[in-house]
DSSP file (Angstrom, degrees, kcal/mol; ACC not computed):
  #  RESIDUE AA STRUCTURE BP1 BP2  ACC     N-H-->O    O-->H-N    N-H-->O    O-->H-N    TCO  KAPPA ALPHA  PHI   PSI    X-CA   Y-CA   Z-CA
    1    1 A M              0   0    0      0, 0.0     2,-0.5     0, 0.0     0, 0.0   0.000 360.0 360.0 360.0 130.1   28.6   14.3  -50.6
    2    2 A K        -     0   0    0      0, 0.0     2,-0.4     0, 0.0     0, 0.0  -0.899 360.0-157.0-108.7 127.5   25.9   16.8  -51.0
    3    3 A W        -     0   0    0     -2,-0.5     2,-0.1     2,-0.0     0, 0.0  -0.806  10.2-136.6-103.5 142.4   22.3   15.9  -50.1
    4    4 A N     >  -     0   0    0     -2,-0.4     4,-1.8     1,-0.1     3,-0.3  -0.357  34.3 -95.9 -87.4 176.9   19.3   17.6  -51.4
    5    5 A W  H  > S+     0   0    0      1,-0.2     4,-2.1     2,-0.2     5,-0.1   0.804 121.2  57.5 -66.9 -29.4   16.3   18.6  -49.3
    6    6 A G  H  > S+     0   0    0      2,-0.2     4,-2.1     1,-0.2    -1,-0.2   0.895 107.0  47.3 -67.3 -41.4   14.3   15.4  -50.3
    7    7 A T  H  > S+     0   0    0     -3,-0.3     4,-2.4     2,-0.2    -2,-0.2   0.912 112.4  49.7 -66.4 -43.3   17.0   13.1  -49.0
    8    8 A K  H  X S+     0   0    0     -4,-1.8     4,-2.4     1,-0.2    -2,-0.2   0.905 111.3  49.6 -62.4 -41.5   17.3   15.0  -45.7
    9    9 A L  H  X S+     0   0    0     -4,-2.1     4,-2.4     2,-0.2    -1,-0.2   0.905 110.7  49.2 -65.0 -41.8   13.5   14.9  -45.3
   10   10 A A  H  X S+     0   0    0     -4,-2.1     4,-2.3     2,-0.2    -2,-0.2   0.902 111.9  48.6 -64.5 -41.7   13.4   11.1  -45.9
   11   11 A I  H  X S+     0   0    0     -4,-2.4     4,-2.4     2,-0.2    -2,-0.2   0.913 112.0  49.2 -64.7 -42.8   16.2   10.5  -43.4
   12   12 A A  H  X S+     0   0    0     -4,-2.4     4,-2.2     2,-0.2    -2,-0.2   0.904 112.5  47.7 -63.9 -42.1   14.5   12.7  -40.8
   13   13 A M  H  X S+     0   0    0     -4,-2.4     4,-2.5     2,-0.2    -2,-0.2   0.901 112.0  49.5 -66.5 -40.7   11.2   10.9  -41.3
   14   14 A A  H  X S+     0   0    0     -4,-2.3     4,-2.3     2,-0.2    -2,-0.2   0.912 111.4  49.0 -64.2 -42.2   12.8    7.5  -41.1
   15   15 A A  H  X S+     0   0    0     -4,-2.4     4,-2.1     2,-0.2    -2,-0.2   0.901 111.7  49.7 -63.9 -40.8   14.7    8.4  -37.9
   16   16 A F  H  X S+     0   0    0     -4,-2.2     4,-2.3     2,-0.2    -2,-0.2   0.917 110.9  48.6 -64.4 -44.2   11.4    9.7  -36.4
   17   17 A M  H  X S+     0   0    0     -4,-2.5     4,-2.3     2,-0.2    -2,-0.2   0.896 111.1  50.3 -64.2 -40.3    9.5    6.5  -37.3
   18   18 A I  H  X S+     0   0    0     -4,-2.3     4,-2.3     2,-0.2    -1,-0.2   0.907 110.3  50.7 -63.0 -41.2   12.3    4.3  -35.8
   19   19 A M  H  X S+     0   0    0     -4,-2.1     4,-2.5     2,-0.2    -2,-0.2   0.914 110.5  48.9 -62.6 -43.7   12.2    6.4  -32.6
   20   20 A I  H  X S+     0   0    0     -4,-2.3     4,-2.5     1,-0.2    -2,-0.2   0.904 111.2  49.8 -64.0 -41.8    8.4    6.0  -32.3
   21   21 A I  H  X S+     0   0    0     -4,-2.3     4,-2.2     2,-0.2    -1,-0.2   0.908 111.2  49.1 -63.8 -42.3    8.6    2.2  -32.9
   22   22 A I  H  X S+     0   0    0     -4,-2.3     4,-2.4     2,-0.2    -2,-0.2   0.935 113.1  46.5 -63.2 -46.6   11.3    1.9  -30.2
   23   23 A F  H  X S+     0   0    0     -4,-2.5     4,-2.3     1,-0.2    -2,-0.2   0.894 112.4  50.5 -64.0 -39.9    9.3    4.0  -27.7
   24   24 A A  H  X S+     0   0    0     -4,-2.5     4,-1.9     2,-0.2    -1,-0.2   0.907 111.0  49.0 -64.5 -40.8    6.1    2.0  -28.4
   25   25 A T  H  X S+     0   0    0     -4,-2.2     4,-1.2     1,-0.2    -2,-0.2   0.916 112.0  48.4 -64.1 -43.9    8.0   -1.3  -27.9
   26   26 A L  H  X S+     0   0    0     -4,-2.4     4,-0.7     1,-0.2    -2,-0.2   0.891 111.2  50.5 -64.2 -39.1    9.4   -0.1  -24.6
   27   27 A M  H >< S+     0   0    0     -4,-2.3     3,-0.5     1,-0.2    -1,-0.2   0.857 107.1  53.6 -69.0 -34.5    6.0    1.0  -23.4
   28   28 A M  H 3< S+     0   0    0     -4,-1.9    -1,-0.2     1,-0.2    -2,-0.2   0.789 107.2  52.2 -71.1 -25.7    4.4   -2.3  -24.2
   29   29 A R  H 3< S+     0   0    0     -4,-1.2    -1,-0.2    -3,-0.2    -2,-0.2   0.649  87.9 103.6 -81.7 -15.4    7.0   -4.1  -22.2
   30   30 A E  S << S-     0   0    0     -4,-0.7     2,-0.4    -3,-0.5    -3,-0.0  -0.461  74.3-125.6 -71.8 135.7    6.4   -1.9  -19.1
   31   31 A S        -     0   0    0     -2,-0.2     2,-0.6     2,-0.0    -1,-0.1  -0.675  19.7-159.5 -83.4 133.3    4.3   -3.5  -16.3
   32   32 A V        -     0   0    0     -2,-0.4     2,-0.4     2,-0.0    -1,-0.0  -0.939   7.7-168.8-117.2 108.5    1.3   -1.5  -15.3
   33   33 A D        -     0   0    0     -2,-0.6     2,-0.1    62,-0.2     3,-0.0  -0.821  19.7-127.8 -98.3 133.7    0.0   -2.5  -11.8
   34   34 A L        -     0   0    0     -2,-0.4     3,-0.2     1,-0.1    63,-0.1  -0.475  14.1-129.0 -73.1 149.8   -3.4   -1.1  -10.6
   35   35 A V  S    S+     0   0    0      1,-0.3     2,-0.4    -2,-0.1    -1,-0.1   0.941  97.7  10.2 -63.7 -46.9   -3.4    0.6   -7.3
   36   36 A E    >   -     0   0    0      1,-0.1     3,-0.6    -3,-0.0    -1,-0.3  -1.000  65.2-152.8-132.9 132.3   -6.3   -1.6   -6.2
   37   37 A R  T 3  S+     0   0    0     -2,-0.4     2,-0.4     1,-0.3     3,-0.2   0.892  98.6  36.1 -71.1 -39.5   -7.5   -4.6   -8.1
   38   38 A D  T 3> S+     0   0    0      1,-0.2     4,-1.2     2,-0.1    -1,-0.3  -0.499  72.8 147.3-112.5  61.9  -11.1   -4.4   -6.8
   39   39 A Y  H <>  +     0   0    0     -3,-0.6     4,-1.9    -2,-0.4    -1,-0.2   0.798  62.0  62.8 -70.4 -29.9  -11.5   -0.6   -6.7
   40   40 A Y  H  > S+     0   0    0      2,-0.2     4,-1.7    -3,-0.2    -1,-0.2   0.954 105.6  42.4 -66.2 -50.8  -15.2   -0.6   -7.5
   41   41 A P  H  > S+     0   0    0      0, 0.0     4,-1.4     0, 0.0    -1,-0.2   0.878 114.3  53.5 -62.8 -33.7  -16.5   -2.5   -4.5
   42   42 A K  H  < S+     0   0    0     -4,-1.2    -2,-0.2     1,-0.2    -3,-0.1   0.856 106.3  52.9 -68.0 -32.8  -14.1   -0.5   -2.3
   43   43 A G  H >< S+     0   0    0     -4,-1.9     3,-1.1     1,-0.2     4,-0.2   0.857 106.2  53.2 -67.6 -34.8  -15.5    2.7   -3.7
   44   44 A Q  H 3< S+     0   0    0     -4,-1.7     3,-0.4     1,-0.2    -1,-0.2   0.821 110.5  47.2 -68.5 -31.3  -19.0    1.6   -2.8
   45   45 A A  T 3X S+     0   0    0     -4,-1.4     4,-1.5     1,-0.2     3,-0.3   0.178  79.4 109.0 -95.2  17.5  -18.0    1.0    0.8
   46   46 A F  H <> S+     0   0    0     -3,-1.1     4,-2.1     1,-0.2    -1,-0.2   0.849  71.5  57.8 -66.1 -35.1  -16.2    4.3    1.1
   47   47 A Q  H  > S+     0   0    0     -3,-0.4     4,-1.9     1,-0.2    -1,-0.2   0.880 104.8  52.2 -63.8 -37.1  -18.8    5.8    3.5
   48   48 A D  H  > S+     0   0    0     -3,-0.3     4,-2.3     1,-0.2    -1,-0.2   0.897 108.2  51.7 -62.7 -39.8  -18.2    3.0    5.9
   49   49 A L  H  X S+     0   0    0     -4,-1.5     4,-2.5     2,-0.2    -2,-0.2   0.892 107.1  52.5 -64.1 -40.3  -14.5    3.7    5.8
   50   50 A I  H  X S+     0   0    0     -4,-2.1     4,-2.1     1,-0.2    -1,-0.2   0.908 110.2  48.6 -61.7 -41.5  -15.1    7.4    6.6
   51   51 A Q  H  X S+     0   0    0     -4,-1.9     4,-2.2     2,-0.2    -2,-0.2   0.900 110.6  50.6 -66.1 -40.6  -17.2    6.4    9.6
   52   52 A K  H  X S+     0   0    0     -4,-2.3     4,-1.8     2,-0.2    86,-1.1   0.913 110.8  49.0 -63.0 -42.7  -14.4    4.0   10.8
   53   53 A K  H  X S+     0   0    0     -4,-2.5     4,-1.0    84,-0.2    -1,-0.2   0.890 109.8  52.1 -63.6 -38.9  -11.8    6.8   10.5
   54   54 A S  H  < S+     0   0    0     -4,-2.1     3,-0.4     1,-0.2    -1,-0.2   0.895 109.2  49.7 -63.6 -40.3  -14.0    9.1   12.4
   55   55 A N  H  < S+     0   0    0     -4,-2.2    -1,-0.2     1,-0.2    -2,-0.2   0.859 114.6  44.8 -65.2 -35.0  -14.4    6.6   15.2
   56   56 A A  H >X S+     0   0    0     -4,-1.8     3,-1.4    82,-0.2     4,-1.3   0.571  85.3  96.0 -87.2 -10.0  -10.6    6.1   15.4
   57   57 A E  T 3< S+     0   0    0     -4,-1.0     4,-0.5    -3,-0.4     3,-0.4   0.854  81.5  51.6 -54.5 -41.7   -9.6    9.8   15.2
   58   58 A P  T 34 S+     0   0    0      0, 0.0    -1,-0.3     0, 0.0    -2,-0.1   0.766 120.3  36.0 -66.2 -21.2   -9.3   10.2   19.0
   59   59 A Y  T X> S+     0   0    0     -3,-1.4     4,-0.9    -4,-0.2     3,-0.8   0.496  88.9  95.5-107.6  -6.0   -7.0    7.2   19.2
   60   60 A A  G >< S+     0   0    0     -4,-1.3     3,-0.7    -3,-0.4    -3,-0.1   0.870  86.6  46.7 -59.6 -42.2   -5.0    7.5   16.0
   61   61 A E  G 34 S+     0   0    0     -4,-0.5    -1,-0.3     1,-0.2    -2,-0.1   0.748 107.7  58.4 -72.9 -22.5   -2.0    9.3   17.4
   62   62 A Q  G <4 S+     0   0    0     -3,-0.8     2,-0.4    -4,-0.1    -1,-0.2   0.639  81.5  97.5 -83.9 -14.2   -1.8    6.9   20.4
   63   63 A I    <<  -     0   0    0     -4,-0.9     2,-0.4    -3,-0.7    13,-0.2  -0.642  62.0-161.9 -77.7 126.6   -1.3    3.8   18.2
   64   64 A Q  E     -A   75   0A   0     11,-2.1    11,-2.6    -2,-0.4     2,-0.5  -0.891  14.6-155.7-116.0 140.7    2.4    3.0   18.0
   65   65 A L  E     +A   74   0A   0     -2,-0.4     2,-0.5     9,-0.2     9,-0.2  -0.969  18.0 179.4-112.7 120.6    4.2    0.8   15.5
   66   66 A I  E     -A   73   0A   0      7,-2.6     7,-3.5    -2,-0.5     2,-0.5  -0.982  17.8-146.7-127.6 124.0    7.5   -0.6   16.8
   67   67 A A  E     +A   72   0A   0     -2,-0.5     2,-0.3     5,-0.2     5,-0.2  -0.783  28.6 160.3 -91.7 126.6    9.8   -2.9   14.8
   68   68 A K  E >   -A   71   0A   0      3,-2.8     3,-1.4    -2,-0.5    -2,-0.1  -0.973  60.4 -17.4-147.0 131.9   11.7   -5.5   16.8
   69   69 A D  T 3  S-     0   0    0     -2,-0.3    49,-0.1     1,-0.3     3,-0.1   0.836 126.3 -44.6  47.9  50.8   13.4   -8.8   15.8
   70   70 A G  T 3  S+     0   0    0      1,-0.2    47,-2.1    47,-0.1    48,-0.8   0.708 122.4  92.7  72.0  19.9   11.7   -9.3   12.4
   71   71 A A  E <   -AB  68 116A   0     -3,-1.4    -3,-2.8    45,-0.3     2,-0.6  -0.974  68.6-130.7-142.5 156.2    8.2   -8.4   13.7
   72   72 A L  E     -AB  67 115A   0     43,-3.7    43,-2.7    -2,-0.3     2,-0.5  -0.939  18.8-154.6-109.1 122.3    6.0   -5.3   14.0
   73   73 A Q  E     -AB  66 114A   0     -7,-3.5    -7,-2.6    -2,-0.6     2,-0.6  -0.856   5.3-157.4 -98.1 127.4    4.5   -4.7   17.4
   74   74 A I  E     -AB  65 113A   0     39,-3.2    39,-1.2    -2,-0.5     2,-0.6  -0.921   5.3-162.4-107.1 118.0    1.3   -2.7   17.4
   75   75 A N  E     -A   64   0A   0    -11,-2.6   -11,-2.1    -2,-0.6    37,-0.1  -0.896   5.0-164.8-104.9 119.0    0.5   -0.9   20.6
   76   76 A F        -     0   0    0     -2,-0.6   -13,-0.1   -13,-0.2    37,-0.0  -0.584  34.7 -86.1 -93.4 160.9   -3.1    0.3   21.1
   77   77 A P    >   -     0   0    0      0, 0.0     3,-1.6     0, 0.0    -1,-0.1  -0.233  41.6-107.1 -61.6 158.5   -4.2    2.8   23.8
   78   78 A D  T 3  S+     0   0    0      1,-0.3    -2,-0.0    -3,-0.1     0, 0.0   0.697 112.5  77.4 -62.5 -19.2   -5.0    1.4   27.2
   79   79 A F  T 3  S+     0   0    0      2,-0.1     2,-0.5     1,-0.0    -1,-0.3   0.840  83.5  73.8 -58.2 -34.8   -8.7    2.0   26.5
   80   80 A F  S <  S-     0   0    0     -3,-1.6    -4,-0.1     2,-0.0     5,-0.1  -0.732  76.7-144.7 -89.7 121.7   -8.8   -1.1   24.3
   81   81 A I    >>  -     0   0    0     -2,-0.5     3,-1.5     1,-0.1     4,-0.5  -0.760  14.7-139.7 -82.4 121.5   -8.7   -4.5   26.1
   82   82 A P  G >4 S+     0   0    0      0, 0.0     3,-1.0     0, 0.0    25,-0.2   0.807  97.4  57.6 -56.0 -35.1   -6.6   -6.8   23.8
   83   83 A S  G 34 S+     0   0    0      1,-0.2    24,-0.0    23,-0.1    -3,-0.0   0.764 108.5  46.7 -69.8 -23.1   -8.8   -9.9   24.3
   84   84 A N  G <4 S+     0   0    0     -3,-1.5    49,-0.6     2,-0.0     2,-0.4   0.445  95.0  93.9 -94.7  -1.7  -11.9   -8.0   23.0
   85   85 A L  E <<  +D  132   0B   0     -3,-1.0     2,-0.3    -4,-0.5    22,-0.2  -0.779  46.9 166.8 -99.3 132.5  -10.2   -6.5   20.0
   86   86 A K  E     +D  131   0B   0     45,-1.9    45,-3.1    -2,-0.4     2,-0.3  -0.993  18.6  97.7-142.2 150.2  -10.3   -8.2   16.6
   87   87 A G  E     -D  130   0B   0     18,-0.5    18,-2.9    -2,-0.3     2,-0.3  -0.987  55.1 -75.9 167.8-160.5   -9.4   -7.1   13.1
   88   88 A T  E     -DE 129 104B   0     41,-2.9    41,-2.5    -2,-0.3     2,-0.4  -0.924  17.2-145.8-133.6 156.7   -6.8   -7.1   10.3
   89   89 A V  E     -DE 128 103B   0     14,-3.1    14,-2.9    -2,-0.3     2,-0.5  -0.995  18.0-165.8-121.2 126.6   -3.5   -5.4    9.5
   90   90 A F  E     -DE 127 102B   0     37,-2.6    37,-3.0    -2,-0.4     2,-0.7  -0.961  10.2-152.9-118.8 121.4   -2.9   -4.7    5.8
   91   91 A F  E     -DE 126 101B   0     10,-3.4    10,-1.7    -2,-0.5     2,-0.6  -0.842  16.9-164.5 -92.3 113.1    0.6   -3.8    4.6
   92   92 A Y  E     -D  125   0B   0     33,-2.6    33,-2.4    -2,-0.7     2,-0.6  -0.886   5.7-159.9-105.4 119.9    0.1   -1.7    1.4
   93   93 A N  E     -D  124   0B   0     -2,-0.6     6,-0.2     3,-0.2    31,-0.1  -0.881   4.2-159.7 -99.0 119.7    3.1   -1.2   -0.8
   94   94 A R  S    S+     0   0    0     -2,-0.6    -1,-0.1    29,-0.5     3,-0.1   0.779  86.4  54.7 -69.2 -26.6    2.7    1.8   -3.1
   95   95 A V  S    S+     0   0    0     28,-0.3     2,-0.3     1,-0.3    -1,-0.2   0.932 120.6   2.5 -78.2 -47.2    5.3    0.6   -5.6
   96   96 A K    >   -     0   0    0      1,-0.1     3,-1.1   -61,-0.0    -1,-0.3  -0.999  55.7-136.3-145.8 145.6    4.1   -2.9   -6.5
   97   97 A D  G >  S+     0   0    0     -2,-0.3     3,-1.2     1,-0.2    -4,-0.1   0.635  97.7  73.9 -77.3 -12.6    1.1   -5.0   -5.5
   98   98 A T  G 3  S+     0   0    0      1,-0.2    -1,-0.2     3,-0.0     0, 0.0   0.670  90.6  60.5 -73.1 -14.1    3.2   -8.2   -5.0
   99   99 A G  G <  S+     0   0    0     -3,-1.1    -1,-0.2    -6,-0.2     2,-0.2   0.459  78.7 113.1 -89.8  -1.3    4.5   -6.6   -1.7
  100  100 A D    <   -     0   0    0     -3,-1.2     2,-0.3    -7,-0.1    -8,-0.2  -0.496  43.0-179.3 -75.4 139.2    1.0   -6.4   -0.1
  101  101 A M  E     -E   91   0B   0    -10,-1.7   -10,-3.4    -2,-0.2     2,-0.4  -0.991  14.1-157.8-138.8 145.5    0.4   -8.6    2.9
  102  102 A T  E     +E   90   0B   0     -2,-0.3     2,-0.3   -12,-0.2   -12,-0.2  -0.987  13.6 178.1-125.7 135.2   -2.7   -9.1    5.2
  103  103 A Y  E     -E   89   0B   0    -14,-2.9   -14,-3.1    -2,-0.4     2,-0.3  -0.961  28.7-118.2-133.2 150.5   -2.6  -10.4    8.7
  104  104 A E  E     -E   88   0B   0     -2,-0.3     2,-0.6   -16,-0.2   -16,-0.3  -0.662  34.1-114.3 -82.6 142.8   -5.2  -11.1   11.4
  105  105 A L        +     0   0    0    -18,-2.9   -18,-0.5    -2,-0.3     2,-0.4  -0.690  48.1 161.1 -77.1 119.9   -4.8   -9.1   14.6
  106  106 A S        -     0   0    0     -2,-0.6     8,-0.8     8,-0.2     2,-0.2  -0.988  30.4-134.1-142.6 133.9   -4.1  -11.6   17.4
  107  107 A S  B     -C  113   0A   0     -2,-0.4     6,-0.2   -25,-0.2    -2,-0.0  -0.590  13.3-133.7 -90.1 147.6   -2.6  -10.7   20.8
  108  108 A N    >   -     0   0    0      4,-2.9     3,-2.3    -2,-0.2    -1,-0.1  -0.324  44.1 -85.4 -84.3 177.1    0.2  -12.6   22.4
  109  109 A P  T 3  S+     0   0    0      0, 0.0    -1,-0.1     0, 0.0    -2,-0.0   0.762 129.5  59.4 -58.7 -24.1    0.0  -13.6   26.1
  110  110 A D  T 3  S-     0   0    0      2,-0.1     3,-0.1     1,-0.0    -3,-0.0   0.572 118.6-110.8 -79.9  -7.6    1.4  -10.2   27.1
  111  111 A G  S <  S+     0   0    0     -3,-2.3     2,-0.3     1,-0.3    -4,-0.0   0.528  76.8 129.0  90.6   6.2   -1.5   -8.5   25.4
  112  112 A A        -     0   0    0    -37,-0.1    -4,-2.9   -39,-0.0     2,-0.6  -0.671  57.9-129.3 -95.0 151.3    0.7   -7.1   22.6
  113  113 A F  E     -BC  74 107A   0    -39,-1.2   -39,-3.2    -2,-0.3     2,-0.4  -0.892  28.4-174.6-101.9 120.0   -0.2   -7.4   18.9
  114  114 A V  E     -B   73   0A   0     -8,-0.8   -41,-0.2    -2,-0.6    -8,-0.2  -0.960   7.0-174.5-122.7 130.5    2.8   -8.8   16.9
  115  115 A V  E     -B   72   0A   0    -43,-2.7   -43,-3.7    -2,-0.4     2,-0.2  -0.985  28.6-118.1-123.7 130.9    2.8   -9.2   13.1
  116  116 A P  E     +B   71   0A   0      0, 0.0   -45,-0.3     0, 0.0   -46,-0.1  -0.463  30.8 173.8 -70.1 136.5    5.8  -10.8   11.2
  117  117 A I    >   +     0   0    0    -47,-2.1     3,-1.8    -2,-0.2   -46,-0.2   0.190  29.0 135.3-124.9  14.8    7.6   -8.5    8.8
  118  118 A A  T 3  S+     0   0    0    -48,-0.8     3,-0.1     1,-0.3   -47,-0.0  -0.441  73.4  24.2 -64.4 134.7   10.4  -10.8    7.8
  119  119 A G  T 3  S+     0   0    0      1,-0.3     2,-0.3    -2,-0.1    -1,-0.3   0.259  98.1 111.3  92.6 -11.6   10.9  -10.6    4.0
  120  120 A L    <   +     0   0    0     -3,-1.8    -1,-0.3     2,-0.0     2,-0.3  -0.731  39.3 170.6 -93.4 144.6    9.3   -7.2    3.7
  121  121 A S        +     0   0    0     -2,-0.3     2,-0.2    25,-0.1    25,-0.2  -0.987  35.2  34.1-151.1 146.9   11.4   -4.2    2.7
  122  122 A G  E    S- F   0 145B   0     23,-2.9    23,-3.2    -2,-0.3     2,-0.5  -0.657  94.2 -32.3 111.6-167.9   10.6   -0.6    1.7
  123  123 A R  E     - F   0 144B   0     21,-0.2   -29,-0.5    -2,-0.2     2,-0.3  -0.788  60.8-179.9 -95.7 130.8    8.0    1.9    2.6
  124  124 A Y  E     -DF  93 143B   0     19,-3.3    19,-3.0    -2,-0.5     2,-0.6  -0.898  29.6-134.7-126.3 154.5    4.5    0.6    3.5
  125  125 A I  E     -DF  92 142B   0    -33,-2.4   -33,-2.6    -2,-0.3     2,-0.7  -0.969  25.7-148.5-104.0 118.9    1.2    2.1    4.6
  126  126 A V  E     -DF  91 141B   0     15,-3.7    15,-2.3    -2,-0.6     2,-0.7  -0.806  10.4-163.4 -92.5 116.0    0.0    0.0    7.5
  127  127 A K  E     -DF  90 140B   0    -37,-3.0   -37,-2.6    -2,-0.7     2,-0.6  -0.892   3.0-166.8-104.8 112.7   -3.8   -0.1    7.4
  128  128 A I  E     +DF  89 139B   0     11,-3.1    11,-2.4    -2,-0.7     2,-0.5  -0.890   7.5 179.8-105.2 116.5   -5.2   -1.3   10.7
  129  129 A D  E     +DF  88 138B   0    -41,-2.5   -41,-2.9    -2,-0.6     2,-0.3  -0.965  17.4 158.0-118.0 114.0   -8.9   -2.2   10.6
  130  130 A W  E     -DF  87 137B   0      7,-1.8     7,-3.2    -2,-0.5     2,-0.4  -0.906  31.7-143.8-138.5 164.5  -10.3   -3.4   13.9
  131  131 A E  E     -DF  86 136B   0    -45,-3.1   -45,-1.9    -2,-0.3     2,-0.4  -0.989  14.0-177.8-129.0 136.7  -13.6   -3.8   15.9
  132  132 A Y  E >  S-DF  85 135B   0      3,-2.6     3,-1.6    -2,-0.4   -47,-0.1  -0.958  71.9 -20.0-139.6 117.8  -14.0   -3.3   19.6
  133  133 A E  T 3  S-     0   0    0    -49,-0.6     3,-0.1    -2,-0.4    -1,-0.1   0.875 127.8 -48.7  52.3  44.8  -17.3   -3.8   21.4
  134  134 A G  T 3  S+     0   0    0      1,-0.2     2,-0.5     0, 0.0    -1,-0.3   0.418 115.5 110.8  82.6  -1.6  -19.3   -3.5   18.2
  135  135 A I  E <   -F  132   0B   0     -3,-1.6    -3,-2.6   -80,-0.0     2,-0.3  -0.915  59.2-140.6-109.7 132.2  -17.7   -0.3   17.0
  136  136 A S  E     -F  131   0B   0     -2,-0.5     2,-0.3    -5,-0.2    -5,-0.2  -0.685  18.9-173.9 -94.8 144.1  -15.4   -0.4   13.9
  137  137 A Y  E     -F  130   0B   0     -7,-3.2    -7,-1.8    -2,-0.3     2,-0.3  -0.932   7.5-169.4-133.6 154.7  -12.2    1.6   13.6
  138  138 A F  E     +F  129   0B   0    -86,-1.1     2,-0.4    -2,-0.3   -82,-0.2  -0.963   7.4 173.9-149.7 130.5   -9.7    2.2   10.9
  139  139 A V  E     -F  128   0B   0    -11,-2.4   -11,-3.1    -2,-0.3     2,-0.4  -0.996  14.5-156.7-136.5 140.9   -6.2    3.9   11.0
  140  140 A E  E     +F  127   0B   0     -2,-0.4     2,-0.4   -13,-0.2   -13,-0.2  -0.971  16.6 176.2-116.0 132.9   -3.5    4.3    8.3
  141  141 A K  E     -F  126   0B   0    -15,-2.3   -15,-3.7    -2,-0.4     2,-0.3  -0.995  27.9-125.1-135.4 142.5    0.1    4.8    9.4
  142  142 A S  E     +F  125   0B   0     -2,-0.4     2,-0.3   -17,-0.2   -17,-0.2  -0.662  33.2 179.3 -84.7 140.8    3.2    5.0    7.3
  143  143 A F  E     -F  124   0B   0    -19,-3.0   -19,-3.3    -2,-0.3     2,-0.5  -0.992  21.4-145.5-148.4 134.7    6.0    2.6    8.2
  144  144 A D  E     -F  123   0B   0     -2,-0.3     2,-0.6   -21,-0.2   -21,-0.2  -0.886  10.9-161.8-102.2 125.8    9.5    1.9    6.8
  145  145 A V  E      F  122   0B   0    -23,-3.2   -23,-2.9    -2,-0.5    -2,-0.0  -0.934 360.0 360.0-106.2 121.7   10.8   -1.7    6.8
  146  146 A N              0   0    0     -2,-0.6    -1,-0.1   -25,-0.2   -25,-0.1   0.429 360.0 360.0 -98.2 360.0   14.5   -2.0    6.4
């Protein structure tokens, strides 16, 4: 069977239109998660975050994250007295927002800060926001939960 140029052109156009419809359908089914749901207010408070990071810079390397028995132990430098320290720990999952978790910093009787990580898996950015004697601090650390 011999096709003329008009038939070939019509078949090529039909194949192209079918391909575009398939790609459009697949793209509409894809879930698009925002990095931050409330990005505008966080952008307004960015200068405060810069100041907190600046305050925490001398201590950032001394903060240790240790995973044990389904919990994450956060060790602060000896400079910080655990009973005077208050704040939050935020587990940020880059892949999906359903994996994000927030916990209050509370010390156990030994003075260590323990946060449950049971049920979490993957790579997280642990954002520690705390206040000690009226000064605010903020540190981000990468952490893998297996």
